[in-house]
Backbone as XML, in Angstrom:
<?xml version="1.0"?>
<chain id="A" units="angstrom">
  <residue number="1" name="GLN">
    <atom name="N" x="0.595" y="-1.087" z="-0.097"/>
    <atom name="CA" x="-0.002" y="-0.079" z="0.100"/>
    <atom name="C" x="0.825" y="1.226" z="0.026"/>
  </residue>
  <residue number="2" name="VAL">
    <atom name="N" x="0.261" y="2.251" z="-0.715"/>
    <atom name="CA" x="1.120" y="3.637" z="-0.738"/>
    <atom name="C" x="-0.142" y="4.546" z="-0.095"/>
  </residue>
  <residue number="3" name="HIS">
    <atom name="N" x="0.418" y="5.392" z="0.674"/>
    <atom name="CA" x="-0.642" y="6.317" z="1.302"/>
    <atom name="C" x="-0.053" y="7.704" z="0.905"/>
  </residue>
  <residue number="4" name="LEU">
    <atom name="N" x="-1.388" y="8.680" z="0.196"/>
    <atom name="CA" x="-0.786" y="10.055" z="-0.099"/>
    <atom name="C" x="-1.581" y="10.560" z="0.464"/>
  </residue>
  <residue number="5" name="VAL">
    <atom name="N" x="-0.986" y="12.016" z="0.471"/>
    <atom name="CA" x="-1.505" y="13.352" z="1.197"/>
    <atom name="C" x="-1.384" y="14.217" z="0.399"/>
  </residue>
  <residue number="6" name="GLU">
    <atom name="N" x="-2.535" y="15.185" z="-0.026"/>
    <atom name="CA" x="-2.052" y="15.887" z="-0.931"/>
    <atom name="C" x="-2.257" y="17.381" z="0.217"/>
  </residue>
  <residue number="7" name="SER">
    <atom name="N" x="-1.461" y="18.426" z="-0.538"/>
    <atom name="CA" x="-1.570" y="19.751" z="0.464"/>
    <atom name="C" x="-1.125" y="20.969" z="-0.877"/>
  </residue>
  <residue number="8" name="GLY">
    <atom name="N" x="-1.450" y="22.206" z="-0.251"/>
    <atom name="CA" x="-1.249" y="23.049" z="-1.048"/>
    <atom name="C" x="-2.429" y="24.123" z="-1.733"/>
  </residue>
  <residue number="9" name="GLY">
    <atom name="N" x="-3.699" y="23.386" z="-1.726"/>
    <atom name="CA" x="-4.693" y="23.890" z="-2.218"/>
    <atom name="C" x="-5.165" y="25.132" z="-1.667"/>
  </residue>
  <residue number="10" name="GLY">
    <atom name="N" x="-6.024" y="26.034" z="-2.126"/>
    <atom name="CA" x="-6.371" y="27.186" z="-1.710"/>
    <atom name="C" x="-7.192" y="28.101" z="-2.571"/>
  </residue>
  <residue number="11" name="LEU">
    <atom name="N" x="-7.600" y="29.361" z="-2.117"/>
    <atom name="CA" x="-7.993" y="30.551" z="-2.969"/>
    <atom name="C" x="-7.499" y="31.395" z="-3.591"/>
  </residue>
  <residue number="12" name="VAL">
    <atom name="N" x="-7.350" y="31.639" z="-4.865"/>
    <atom name="CA" x="-6.168" y="32.366" z="-5.677"/>
    <atom name="C" x="-7.224" y="32.865" z="-6.671"/>
  </residue>
  <residue number="13" name="GLN">
    <atom name="N" x="-6.748" y="34.487" z="-7.013"/>
    <atom name="CA" x="-7.298" y="34.866" z="-7.938"/>
    <atom name="C" x="-6.763" y="34.554" z="-9.318"/>
  </residue>
  <residue number="14" name="ALA">
    <atom name="N" x="-7.499" y="34.962" z="-10.371"/>
    <atom name="CA" x="-7.137" y="34.712" z="-11.694"/>
    <atom name="C" x="-5.866" y="35.100" z="-11.859"/>
  </residue>
  <residue number="15" name="GLY">
    <atom name="N" x="-5.123" y="34.203" z="-12.664"/>
    <atom name="CA" x="-3.822" y="34.539" z="-13.026"/>
    <atom name="C" x="-3.072" y="34.400" z="-11.819"/>
  </residue>
  <residue number="16" name="GLY">
    <atom name="N" x="-3.176" y="33.824" z="-10.763"/>
    <atom name="CA" x="-2.311" y="33.235" z="-9.586"/>
    <atom name="C" x="-1.425" y="32.256" z="-9.874"/>
  </residue>
  <residue number="17" name="SER">
    <atom name="N" x="-1.052" y="31.925" z="-8.666"/>
    <atom name="CA" x="-0.292" y="30.503" z="-8.493"/>
    <atom name="C" x="-0.324" y="29.722" z="-7.637"/>
  </residue>
  <residue number="18" name="LEU">
    <atom name="N" x="-0.428" y="28.559" z="-7.694"/>
    <atom name="CA" x="-0.331" y="27.693" z="-6.464"/>
    <atom name="C" x="0.458" y="26.545" z="-6.962"/>
  </residue>
  <residue number="19" name="ARG">
    <atom name="N" x="1.017" y="25.679" z="-5.442"/>
    <atom name="CA" x="1.842" y="24.701" z="-5.559"/>
    <atom name="C" x="1.409" y="23.795" z="-4.975"/>
  </residue>
  <residue number="20" name="LEU">
    <atom name="N" x="0.844" y="22.528" z="-5.444"/>
    <atom name="CA" x="0.412" y="21.490" z="-4.536"/>
    <atom name="C" x="1.608" y="20.567" z="-4.375"/>
  </residue>
  <residue number="21" name="SER">
    <atom name="N" x="1.484" y="19.813" z="-3.147"/>
    <atom name="CA" x="2.297" y="18.676" z="-2.996"/>
    <atom name="C" x="1.806" y="17.573" z="-2.640"/>
  </residue>
  <residue number="22" name="CYS">
    <atom name="N" x="2.476" y="16.440" z="-2.818"/>
    <atom name="CA" x="1.821" y="14.964" z="-2.695"/>
    <atom name="C" x="3.078" y="14.001" z="-2.352"/>
  </residue>
  <residue number="23" name="PRO">
    <atom name="N" x="3.426" y="14.013" z="-0.894"/>
    <atom name="CA" x="4.387" y="13.254" z="-0.186"/>
    <atom name="C" x="3.877" y="11.378" z="-0.221"/>
  </residue>
  <residue number="24" name="ALA">
    <atom name="N" x="4.490" y="10.889" z="-0.712"/>
    <atom name="CA" x="3.834" y="9.328" z="-0.570"/>
    <atom name="C" x="4.699" y="8.493" z="0.441"/>
  </residue>
  <residue number="25" name="SER">
    <atom name="N" x="3.809" y="7.780" z="1.155"/>
    <atom name="CA" x="4.769" y="6.679" z="2.177"/>
    <atom name="C" x="3.958" y="5.575" z="2.075"/>
  </residue>
  <residue number="26" name="GLY">
    <atom name="N" x="4.782" y="4.591" z="2.997"/>
    <atom name="CA" x="4.605" y="3.125" z="2.670"/>
    <atom name="C" x="5.599" y="2.303" z="1.527"/>
  </residue>
  <residue number="27" name="HIS">
    <atom name="N" x="5.083" y="1.574" z="0.553"/>
    <atom name="CA" x="5.443" y="0.925" z="-0.314"/>
    <atom name="C" x="5.876" y="1.656" z="-1.221"/>
  </residue>
  <residue number="28" name="THR">
    <atom name="N" x="6.460" y="2.554" z="-1.361"/>
    <atom name="CA" x="6.767" y="3.915" z="-2.576"/>
    <atom name="C" x="7.772" y="3.156" z="-3.335"/>
  </residue>
  <residue number="29" name="PHE">
    <atom name="N" x="8.622" y="1.738" z="-3.444"/>
    <atom name="CA" x="9.553" y="1.080" z="-4.285"/>
    <atom name="C" x="8.367" y="0.725" z="-5.272"/>
  </residue>
  <residue number="30" name="ARG">
    <atom name="N" x="7.057" y="0.636" z="-5.068"/>
    <atom name="CA" x="6.265" y="-0.271" z="-6.205"/>
    <atom name="C" x="5.902" y="1.322" z="-6.926"/>
  </residue>
  <residue number="31" name="ILE">
    <atom name="N" x="6.061" y="2.458" z="-6.826"/>
    <atom name="CA" x="5.568" y="3.685" z="-7.319"/>
    <atom name="C" x="6.474" y="3.388" z="-9.039"/>
  </residue>
  <residue number="32" name="SER">
    <atom name="N" x="5.500" y="3.135" z="-10.055"/>
    <atom name="CA" x="5.756" y="3.483" z="-11.411"/>
    <atom name="C" x="5.692" y="4.841" z="-12.096"/>
  </residue>
  <residue number="33" name="ALA">
    <atom name="N" x="4.366" y="5.282" z="-11.703"/>
    <atom name="CA" x="4.079" y="6.769" z="-11.903"/>
    <atom name="C" x="3.184" y="7.411" z="-11.099"/>
  </residue>
  <residue number="34" name="MET">
    <atom name="N" x="3.325" y="8.876" z="-11.170"/>
    <atom name="CA" x="2.370" y="9.711" z="-10.213"/>
    <atom name="C" x="1.615" y="10.769" z="-10.865"/>
  </residue>
  <residue number="35" name="GLY">
    <atom name="N" x="0.338" y="10.803" z="-10.591"/>
    <atom name="CA" x="-0.553" y="11.892" z="-11.479"/>
    <atom name="C" x="-1.377" y="12.711" z="-10.614"/>
  </residue>
  <residue number="36" name="TRP">
    <atom name="N" x="-1.738" y="13.853" z="-11.158"/>
    <atom name="CA" x="-2.670" y="14.701" z="-10.568"/>
    <atom name="C" x="-4.075" y="14.692" z="-11.504"/>
  </residue>
  <residue number="37" name="PHE">
    <atom name="N" x="-5.289" y="14.516" z="-10.783"/>
    <atom name="CA" x="-6.559" y="14.515" z="-11.605"/>
    <atom name="C" x="-7.105" y="15.630" z="-10.632"/>
  </residue>
  <residue number="38" name="ARG">
    <atom name="N" x="-8.171" y="16.350" z="-11.499"/>
    <atom name="CA" x="-9.034" y="17.062" z="-10.720"/>
    <atom name="C" x="-10.330" y="16.532" z="-11.111"/>
  </residue>
  <residue number="39" name="GLN">
    <atom name="N" x="-11.412" y="17.199" z="-10.047"/>
    <atom name="CA" x="-12.843" y="17.097" z="-10.108"/>
    <atom name="C" x="-13.523" y="18.114" z="-10.021"/>
  </residue>
  <residue number="40" name="ALA">
    <atom name="N" x="-14.459" y="18.852" z="-11.097"/>
    <atom name="CA" x="-15.217" y="20.059" z="-10.412"/>
    <atom name="C" x="-16.854" y="19.334" z="-10.488"/>
  </residue>
  <residue number="41" name="PRO">
    <atom name="N" x="-17.414" y="20.029" z="-9.286"/>
    <atom name="CA" x="-18.776" y="19.851" z="-8.911"/>
    <atom name="C" x="-19.663" y="19.603" z="-10.335"/>
  </residue>
  <residue number="42" name="GLY">
    <atom name="N" x="-20.291" y="18.550" z="-10.276"/>
    <atom name="CA" x="-20.999" y="17.985" z="-11.311"/>
    <atom name="C" x="-20.305" y="17.150" z="-12.670"/>
  </residue>
  <residue number="43" name="LYS">
    <atom name="N" x="-18.842" y="17.063" z="-12.490"/>
    <atom name="CA" x="-18.089" y="16.745" z="-13.597"/>
    <atom name="C" x="-17.575" y="15.115" z="-13.210"/>
  </residue>
  <residue number="44" name="GLY">
    <atom name="N" x="-16.806" y="14.544" z="-14.103"/>
    <atom name="CA" x="-15.869" y="13.509" z="-13.648"/>
    <atom name="C" x="-14.475" y="14.035" z="-13.477"/>
  </residue>
  <residue number="45" name="ARG">
    <atom name="N" x="-14.079" y="12.829" z="-12.943"/>
    <atom name="CA" x="-12.504" y="13.002" z="-12.431"/>
    <atom name="C" x="-11.601" y="13.364" z="-13.974"/>
  </residue>
  <residue number="46" name="GLU">
    <atom name="N" x="-10.797" y="14.028" z="-14.178"/>
    <atom name="CA" x="-9.931" y="14.555" z="-15.455"/>
    <atom name="C" x="-8.939" y="14.537" z="-15.104"/>
  </residue>
  <residue number="47" name="PHE">
    <atom name="N" x="-8.006" y="13.923" z="-16.098"/>
    <atom name="CA" x="-6.465" y="13.917" z="-15.791"/>
    <atom name="C" x="-5.774" y="15.209" z="-16.203"/>
  </residue>
  <residue number="48" name="VAL">
    <atom name="N" x="-5.114" y="15.675" z="-15.368"/>
    <atom name="CA" x="-3.992" y="16.736" z="-15.351"/>
    <atom name="C" x="-2.822" y="16.835" z="-15.877"/>
  </residue>
  <residue number="49" name="ALA">
    <atom name="N" x="-2.201" y="15.899" z="-15.167"/>
    <atom name="CA" x="-0.375" y="15.722" z="-15.316"/>
    <atom name="C" x="0.042" y="14.320" z="-14.838"/>
  </residue>
  <residue number="50" name="ALA">
    <atom name="N" x="0.940" y="13.511" z="-15.606"/>
    <atom name="CA" x="1.469" y="12.676" z="-14.712"/>
    <atom name="C" x="3.032" y="12.379" z="-14.946"/>
  </residue>
  <residue number="51" name="ILE">
    <atom name="N" x="3.699" y="11.575" z="-14.179"/>
    <atom name="CA" x="5.422" y="11.891" z="-14.344"/>
    <atom name="C" x="5.475" y="10.259" z="-13.927"/>
  </residue>
  <residue number="52" name="ARG">
    <atom name="N" x="6.454" y="9.648" z="-14.879"/>
    <atom name="CA" x="6.785" y="8.395" z="-14.777"/>
    <atom name="C" x="8.023" y="8.251" z="-13.846"/>
  </residue>
  <residue number="53" name="TRP">
    <atom name="N" x="7.899" y="7.434" z="-12.527"/>
    <atom name="CA" x="8.716" y="7.708" z="-11.493"/>
    <atom name="C" x="10.151" y="7.543" z="-11.596"/>
  </residue>
  <residue number="54" name="ASN">
    <atom name="N" x="10.659" y="6.466" z="-12.469"/>
    <atom name="CA" x="12.030" y="6.285" z="-12.778"/>
    <atom name="C" x="12.670" y="7.223" z="-13.876"/>
  </residue>
  <residue number="55" name="TYR">
    <atom name="N" x="11.914" y="7.395" z="-15.016"/>
    <atom name="CA" x="12.368" y="8.103" z="-16.020"/>
    <atom name="C" x="12.167" y="9.514" z="-16.245"/>
  </residue>
  <residue number="56" name="GLY">
    <atom name="N" x="10.883" y="9.964" z="-15.475"/>
    <atom name="CA" x="10.931" y="11.712" z="-15.008"/>
    <atom name="C" x="10.154" y="11.737" z="-16.275"/>
  </residue>
  <residue number="57" name="SER">
    <atom name="N" x="9.508" y="11.108" z="-17.490"/>
    <atom name="CA" x="8.924" y="11.485" z="-18.275"/>
    <atom name="C" x="7.443" y="12.143" z="-17.979"/>
  </residue>
  <residue number="58" name="THR">
    <atom name="N" x="7.094" y="13.555" z="-18.729"/>
    <atom name="CA" x="5.875" y="14.156" z="-18.160"/>
    <atom name="C" x="4.904" y="14.020" z="-19.365"/>
  </residue>
  <residue number="59" name="TYR">
    <atom name="N" x="3.755" y="14.343" z="-18.887"/>
    <atom name="CA" x="2.287" y="14.234" z="-19.434"/>
    <atom name="C" x="1.295" y="15.051" z="-19.181"/>
  </residue>
  <residue number="60" name="TYR">
    <atom name="N" x="0.704" y="16.030" z="-19.942"/>
    <atom name="CA" x="-0.082" y="16.919" z="-19.537"/>
    <atom name="C" x="-1.349" y="16.806" z="-20.453"/>
  </residue>
  <residue number="61" name="ALA">
    <atom name="N" x="-2.613" y="17.324" z="-19.686"/>
    <atom name="CA" x="-3.746" y="17.435" z="-20.361"/>
    <atom name="C" x="-3.727" y="18.794" z="-21.270"/>
  </residue>
  <residue number="62" name="ASP">
    <atom name="N" x="-4.299" y="18.742" z="-22.405"/>
    <atom name="CA" x="-4.022" y="20.013" z="-23.207"/>
    <atom name="C" x="-4.377" y="21.156" z="-22.511"/>
  </residue>
  <residue number="63" name="SER">
    <atom name="N" x="-5.606" y="21.358" z="-21.533"/>
    <atom name="CA" x="-6.130" y="22.489" z="-21.358"/>
    <atom name="C" x="-4.989" y="23.282" z="-20.004"/>
  </residue>
  <residue number="64" name="VAL">
    <atom name="N" x="-3.926" y="22.469" z="-19.856"/>
    <atom name="CA" x="-3.209" y="22.734" z="-18.950"/>
    <atom name="C" x="-1.625" y="23.255" z="-19.431"/>
  </residue>
  <residue number="65" name="LYS">
    <atom name="N" x="-1.343" y="22.575" z="-20.538"/>
    <atom name="CA" x="-0.151" y="22.533" z="-21.229"/>
    <atom name="C" x="0.206" y="24.113" z="-21.071"/>
  </residue>
  <residue number="66" name="GLY">
    <atom name="N" x="1.710" y="24.530" z="-20.945"/>
    <atom name="CA" x="2.004" y="25.647" z="-20.626"/>
    <atom name="C" x="1.609" y="26.384" z="-19.319"/>
  </residue>
  <residue number="67" name="ARG">
    <atom name="N" x="0.957" y="26.047" z="-18.662"/>
    <atom name="CA" x="0.560" y="26.706" z="-17.230"/>
    <atom name="C" x="0.907" y="25.815" z="-16.461"/>
  </residue>
  <residue number="68" name="PHE">
    <atom name="N" x="0.840" y="24.756" z="-16.339"/>
    <atom name="CA" x="1.413" y="23.539" z="-15.234"/>
    <atom name="C" x="2.155" y="23.039" z="-15.452"/>
  </residue>
  <residue number="69" name="THR">
    <atom name="N" x="3.005" y="22.616" z="-14.291"/>
    <atom name="CA" x="4.333" y="21.826" z="-14.402"/>
    <atom name="C" x="4.258" y="20.861" z="-13.168"/>
  </residue>
  <residue number="70" name="ILE">
    <atom name="N" x="4.473" y="19.280" z="-13.653"/>
    <atom name="CA" x="4.719" y="18.240" z="-12.786"/>
    <atom name="C" x="6.109" y="17.934" z="-12.374"/>
  </residue>
  <residue number="71" name="SER">
    <atom name="N" x="6.275" y="17.902" z="-11.175"/>
    <atom name="CA" x="7.714" y="17.500" z="-10.989"/>
    <atom name="C" x="7.896" y="16.340" z="-9.717"/>
  </residue>
  <residue number="72" name="LYS">
    <atom name="N" x="8.873" y="16.125" z="-9.540"/>
    <atom name="CA" x="9.166" y="14.834" z="-8.416"/>
    <atom name="C" x="10.505" y="15.142" z="-7.776"/>
  </residue>
  <residue number="73" name="ASP">
    <atom name="N" x="10.180" y="15.041" z="-6.357"/>
    <atom name="CA" x="11.761" y="14.838" z="-5.571"/>
    <atom name="C" x="11.747" y="13.336" z="-5.213"/>
  </residue>
  <residue number="74" name="SER">
    <atom name="N" x="12.326" y="12.514" z="-5.856"/>
    <atom name="CA" x="12.293" y="11.026" z="-5.665"/>
    <atom name="C" x="12.989" y="10.522" z="-4.511"/>
  </residue>
  <residue number="75" name="ALA">
    <atom name="N" x="14.188" y="11.500" z="-3.798"/>
    <atom name="CA" x="14.688" y="11.423" z="-2.549"/>
    <atom name="C" x="13.702" y="11.625" z="-1.223"/>
  </residue>
  <residue number="76" name="LYS">
    <atom name="N" x="12.324" y="12.205" z="-1.554"/>
    <atom name="CA" x="11.382" y="12.672" z="-0.542"/>
    <atom name="C" x="10.321" y="11.852" z="-0.785"/>
  </residue>
  <residue number="77" name="ASN">
    <atom name="N" x="10.069" y="11.267" z="-1.969"/>
    <atom name="CA" x="8.838" y="10.370" z="-2.453"/>
    <atom name="C" x="7.804" y="11.547" z="-2.703"/>
  </residue>
  <residue number="78" name="THR">
    <atom name="N" x="7.962" y="12.600" z="-3.157"/>
    <atom name="CA" x="6.935" y="13.562" z="-3.492"/>
    <atom name="C" x="7.019" y="14.000" z="-4.697"/>
  </residue>
  <residue number="79" name="VAL">
    <atom name="N" x="5.632" y="13.894" z="-5.421"/>
    <atom name="CA" x="5.349" y="14.983" z="-6.501"/>
    <atom name="C" x="4.549" y="16.259" z="-6.425"/>
  </residue>
  <residue number="80" name="TYR">
    <atom name="N" x="4.863" y="17.215" z="-7.315"/>
    <atom name="CA" x="4.514" y="18.494" z="-6.970"/>
    <atom name="C" x="3.663" y="18.847" z="-8.462"/>
  </residue>
  <residue number="81" name="LEU">
    <atom name="N" x="2.969" y="19.756" z="-8.228"/>
    <atom name="CA" x="2.033" y="20.373" z="-9.315"/>
    <atom name="C" x="2.298" y="22.083" z="-9.188"/>
  </residue>
  <residue number="82" name="GLN">
    <atom name="N" x="3.157" y="22.605" z="-10.259"/>
    <atom name="CA" x="3.207" y="23.776" z="-9.933"/>
    <atom name="C" x="2.083" y="24.471" z="-10.980"/>
  </residue>
  <residue number="83" name="MET">
    <atom name="N" x="1.074" y="25.113" z="-10.726"/>
    <atom name="CA" x="-0.046" y="26.005" z="-11.440"/>
    <atom name="C" x="0.264" y="27.301" z="-11.465"/>
  </residue>
  <residue number="84" name="ASN">
    <atom name="N" x="0.235" y="27.863" z="-12.702"/>
    <atom name="CA" x="0.661" y="29.234" z="-13.223"/>
    <atom name="C" x="-0.628" y="29.847" z="-13.937"/>
  </residue>
  <residue number="85" name="SER">
    <atom name="N" x="-0.874" y="30.894" z="-13.846"/>
    <atom name="CA" x="-1.794" y="31.360" z="-14.821"/>
    <atom name="C" x="-2.881" y="30.934" z="-14.443"/>
  </residue>
  <residue number="86" name="LEU">
    <atom name="N" x="-3.648" y="30.828" z="-13.549"/>
    <atom name="CA" x="-4.556" y="29.792" z="-13.047"/>
    <atom name="C" x="-5.932" y="30.607" z="-13.627"/>
  </residue>
  <residue number="87" name="LYS">
    <atom name="N" x="-7.134" y="29.726" z="-13.967"/>
    <atom name="CA" x="-8.200" y="30.402" z="-14.513"/>
    <atom name="C" x="-9.466" y="30.265" z="-13.648"/>
  </residue>
  <residue number="88" name="PRO">
    <atom name="N" x="-10.562" y="30.391" z="-13.768"/>
    <atom name="CA" x="-11.609" y="30.238" z="-12.967"/>
    <atom name="C" x="-12.049" y="28.719" z="-13.517"/>
  </residue>
  <residue number="89" name="GLU">
    <atom name="N" x="-11.869" y="28.282" z="-14.729"/>
    <atom name="CA" x="-12.208" y="26.813" z="-14.761"/>
    <atom name="C" x="-11.136" y="25.995" z="-14.314"/>
  </residue>
  <residue number="90" name="ASP">
    <atom name="N" x="-10.261" y="26.242" z="-13.978"/>
    <atom name="CA" x="-9.231" y="25.474" z="-13.113"/>
    <atom name="C" x="-9.999" y="24.712" z="-11.742"/>
  </residue>
  <residue number="91" name="THR">
    <atom name="N" x="-10.850" y="25.804" z="-11.454"/>
    <atom name="CA" x="-11.319" y="25.330" z="-9.900"/>
    <atom name="C" x="-11.933" y="23.783" z="-9.959"/>
  </residue>
  <residue number="92" name="ALA">
    <atom name="N" x="-11.570" y="23.247" z="-8.883"/>
    <atom name="CA" x="-11.446" y="21.567" z="-8.813"/>
    <atom name="C" x="-10.873" y="21.598" z="-7.357"/>
  </residue>
  <residue number="93" name="LEU">
    <atom name="N" x="-11.272" y="20.323" z="-6.867"/>
    <atom name="CA" x="-10.754" y="19.485" z="-6.097"/>
    <atom name="C" x="-9.485" y="18.557" z="-6.565"/>
  </residue>
  <residue number="94" name="TYR">
    <atom name="N" x="-8.220" y="18.937" z="-6.137"/>
    <atom name="CA" x="-7.115" y="18.143" z="-7.101"/>
    <atom name="C" x="-6.794" y="16.789" z="-6.495"/>
  </residue>
  <residue number="95" name="TYR">
    <atom name="N" x="-6.882" y="15.932" z="-6.860"/>
    <atom name="CA" x="-6.355" y="14.213" z="-6.449"/>
    <atom name="C" x="-4.881" y="14.089" z="-6.937"/>
  </residue>
  <residue number="96" name="CYS">
    <atom name="N" x="-4.260" y="13.590" z="-5.807"/>
    <atom name="CA" x="-2.718" y="12.509" z="-6.428"/>
    <atom name="C" x="-3.141" y="11.494" z="-6.270"/>
  </residue>
  <residue number="97" name="ALA">
    <atom name="N" x="-2.634" y="10.684" z="-7.313"/>
    <atom name="CA" x="-2.785" y="9.276" z="-7.448"/>
    <atom name="C" x="-1.349" y="8.595" z="-7.615"/>
  </residue>
  <residue number="98" name="ALA">
    <atom name="N" x="-1.119" y="7.407" z="-7.181"/>
    <atom name="CA" x="0.036" y="6.381" z="-7.622"/>
    <atom name="C" x="-0.304" y="5.388" z="-8.167"/>
  </residue>
  <residue number="99" name="ALA">
    <atom name="N" x="0.441" y="5.013" z="-9.359"/>
    <atom name="CA" x="0.194" y="3.857" z="-10.207"/>
    <atom name="C" x="1.224" y="2.848" z="-9.571"/>
  </residue>
  <residue number="100" name="LEU">
    <atom name="N" x="0.960" y="1.543" z="-9.343"/>
    <atom name="CA" x="2.004" y="0.576" z="-8.695"/>
    <atom name="C" x="2.409" y="-0.202" z="-9.652"/>
  </residue>
  <residue number="101" name="SER">
    <atom name="N" x="1.785" y="-0.306" z="-11.299"/>
    <atom name="CA" x="2.548" y="-1.371" z="-12.036"/>
    <atom name="C" x="2.892" y="-0.098" z="-13.385"/>
  </residue>
  <residue number="102" name="TYR">
    <atom name="N" x="3.754" y="-1.191" z="-14.052"/>
    <atom name="CA" x="4.076" y="-0.368" z="-15.346"/>
    <atom name="C" x="2.811" y="-0.224" z="-16.182"/>
  </residue>
  <residue number="103" name="GLN">
    <atom name="N" x="2.722" y="0.934" z="-16.866"/>
    <atom name="CA" x="1.569" y="1.175" z="-17.962"/>
    <atom name="C" x="2.155" y="1.772" z="-18.865"/>
  </residue>
  <residue number="104" name="THR">
    <atom name="N" x="1.451" y="1.635" z="-20.337"/>
    <atom name="CA" x="1.717" y="2.235" z="-21.695"/>
    <atom name="C" x="1.404" y="3.748" z="-21.642"/>
  </residue>
  <residue number="105" name="ASP">
    <atom name="N" x="0.414" y="4.050" z="-20.883"/>
    <atom name="CA" x="-0.476" y="5.374" z="-20.649"/>
    <atom name="C" x="-0.907" y="5.527" z="-19.309"/>
  </residue>
  <residue number="106" name="TYR">
    <atom name="N" x="-0.593" y="7.072" z="-19.004"/>
    <atom name="CA" x="-1.020" y="7.592" z="-17.505"/>
    <atom name="C" x="-1.684" y="8.167" z="-17.305"/>
  </residue>
  <residue number="107" name="THR">
    <atom name="N" x="-2.824" y="8.628" z="-18.432"/>
    <atom name="CA" x="-3.662" y="9.521" z="-18.441"/>
    <atom name="C" x="-5.139" y="9.164" z="-17.931"/>
  </residue>
  <residue number="108" name="GLY">
    <atom name="N" x="-5.261" y="7.674" z="-17.817"/>
    <atom name="CA" x="-6.870" y="7.516" z="-17.180"/>
    <atom name="C" x="-6.622" y="7.050" z="-15.849"/>
  </residue>
  <residue number="109" name="PRO">
    <atom name="N" x="-7.762" y="7.816" z="-15.258"/>
    <atom name="CA" x="-7.763" y="7.202" z="-13.570"/>
    <atom name="C" x="-8.029" y="5.706" z="-13.592"/>
  </residue>
  <residue number="110" name="GLY">
    <atom name="N" x="-8.138" y="5.020" z="-14.129"/>
    <atom name="CA" x="-8.142" y="3.463" z="-14.071"/>
    <atom name="C" x="-6.812" y="3.164" z="-13.612"/>
  </residue>
  <residue number="111" name="LYS">
    <atom name="N" x="-5.625" y="3.800" z="-14.160"/>
    <atom name="CA" x="-4.516" y="2.848" z="-14.489"/>
    <atom name="C" x="-3.855" y="3.377" z="-12.984"/>
  </residue>
  <residue number="112" name="TYR">
    <atom name="N" x="-4.535" y="3.766" z="-12.000"/>
    <atom name="CA" x="-3.920" y="4.241" z="-10.888"/>
    <atom name="C" x="-4.552" y="3.116" z="-9.653"/>
  </residue>
  <residue number="113" name="ASP">
    <atom name="N" x="-3.599" y="3.027" z="-8.515"/>
    <atom name="CA" x="-3.771" y="2.189" z="-7.667"/>
    <atom name="C" x="-4.418" y="3.003" z="-6.358"/>
  </residue>
  <residue number="114" name="GLN">
    <atom name="N" x="-3.511" y="3.836" z="-6.100"/>
    <atom name="CA" x="-4.031" y="4.414" z="-4.559"/>
    <atom name="C" x="-4.064" y="6.331" z="-4.974"/>
  </residue>
  <residue number="115" name="TRP">
    <atom name="N" x="-5.117" y="6.907" z="-3.992"/>
    <atom name="CA" x="-5.349" y="7.818" z="-4.124"/>
    <atom name="C" x="-5.476" y="8.485" z="-2.957"/>
  </residue>
  <residue number="116" name="GLY">
    <atom name="N" x="-4.983" y="9.844" z="-2.899"/>
    <atom name="CA" x="-5.079" y="10.875" z="-2.085"/>
    <atom name="C" x="-6.462" y="11.364" z="-1.612"/>
  </residue>
  <residue number="117" name="GLN">
    <atom name="N" x="-7.108" y="12.219" z="-0.523"/>
    <atom name="CA" x="-7.989" y="12.647" z="-0.522"/>
    <atom name="C" x="-8.341" y="13.867" z="-0.953"/>
  </residue>
  <residue number="118" name="GLY">
    <atom name="N" x="-7.213" y="14.413" z="-1.499"/>
    <atom name="CA" x="-8.024" y="15.375" z="-2.562"/>
    <atom name="C" x="-7.489" y="17.079" z="-1.507"/>
  </residue>
  <residue number="119" name="THR">
    <atom name="N" x="-7.391" y="18.157" z="-2.400"/>
    <atom name="CA" x="-7.137" y="19.357" z="-2.146"/>
    <atom name="C" x="-7.752" y="20.365" z="-2.587"/>
  </residue>
  <residue number="120" name="GLN">
    <atom name="N" x="-8.701" y="21.217" z="-2.283"/>
    <atom name="CA" x="-9.306" y="22.207" z="-2.780"/>
    <atom name="C" x="-8.503" y="23.244" z="-3.646"/>
  </residue>
  <residue number="121" name="VAL">
    <atom name="N" x="-8.948" y="23.602" z="-5.073"/>
    <atom name="CA" x="-8.529" y="24.774" z="-5.735"/>
    <atom name="C" x="-9.577" y="25.652" z="-5.988"/>
  </residue>
  <residue number="122" name="THR">
    <atom name="N" x="-9.595" y="26.894" z="-5.682"/>
    <atom name="CA" x="-10.623" y="27.680" z="-6.217"/>
    <atom name="C" x="-10.004" y="28.995" z="-6.777"/>
  </residue>
  <residue number="123" name="VAL">
    <atom name="N" x="-10.194" y="28.973" z="-7.918"/>
    <atom name="CA" x="-9.934" y="30.568" z="-8.613"/>
    <atom name="C" x="-11.004" y="31.384" z="-8.968"/>
  </residue>
  <residue number="124" name="SER">
    <atom name="N" x="-10.829" y="32.799" z="-8.132"/>
    <atom name="CA" x="-11.774" y="33.561" z="-8.570"/>
    <atom name="C" x="-11.430" y="34.529" z="-9.642"/>
  </residue>
  <residue number="125" name="SER">
    <atom name="N" x="-12.595" y="34.795" z="-10.189"/>
    <atom name="CA" x="-12.212" y="35.940" z="-11.398"/>
    <atom name="C" x="-12.489" y="37.117" z="-10.629"/>
  </residue>
</chain>
């Protein structure tokens, strides 16, 4: 099992920035990739970004490319999501997730085995 706890959410004005953090604990040696997803009220869980744990390859949803950056600190078993130029449509509950087996694609929520409890991001216009 891998335990994830997100932090860093909050209320920010449009155009502002936030940095989300997600340290992993437990059987972290099993992590193949970590990702960020978000869910707005009344909508499904949406892929935001992912990073392969060993190689550092990154993947982004088109809606956040050029504004968000996913990164990791392997020594701390922590993944980050730097969010710049935030827009009101970025408002959602943001979840961190860990995939514990190799996948060819990490953009679907079904590829992940463990999830955090979420951190709220609210962007005011």
